[in-house]
C-alpha angles and dihedrals in degrees: 000000000000123000119224105179091141092058090047096045092050090066107085092214090063097049121095119215092251098038092129088064095046128082117245086242093067110114121250111245110222144160113239125207137170124235114181107312094338135088119216134187135200123191113254091237090059093056118094096178145330109223143164111275118254114252093248092058094096090063092054104046096102112103118318100351133179131221136176118238122174090346093306127110113235126193113225122226104202104198091172091065094041094053100041115098120242091248091058118093116232107307115242101256123178098172092199092166138031125215105211118208137150132239122230086259087060094249113149115235134181128208112205113221132175099217131035112265125245127230120233143152121246117205107241093223090059094055110096136174114260111262118258090250089069093060090089095050132087090249093064088059091063107026140033100182135052137188127193111221132174110227119216111274094017125112098208135045122259126216112242113196116209104228118230104202094186093052091049094053093048088049092050096050093055099040 
């Protein structure tokens, strides 16, 4: 298995504030959440807040929506819609919670999720770039890295895709 810590560390969302002091073998602290049949992760240092969704969220879940939260406009990144196939009917989305993060351009964005995320540490040497074959899939539009982790009580490993919020918003605007 090839290591790609330089590719990972060049992405500001995956750098901790004291990365220069840390060994490349330090695990990446993330929150992990499920959307449909996929697991995603965001680095802890990229999270501003996890909060209850505002009541008007359900009206704005189509595409790249917008909601007001605490007098600030927040773009919505609807992974449910992005990952559902065109044959699927509208996925059943509750959007009970919002993960609030910020793009590199300092735009606030919210990711609607149905269940509170969990915190975990991903070993850096298990985080790999997505294979070239994935560049034509919906996943490549939202993630560039993946790690395979065995959850407690499970017999097989699950793919956890490291979400790239900036890549997703660029992709959405030009779709």
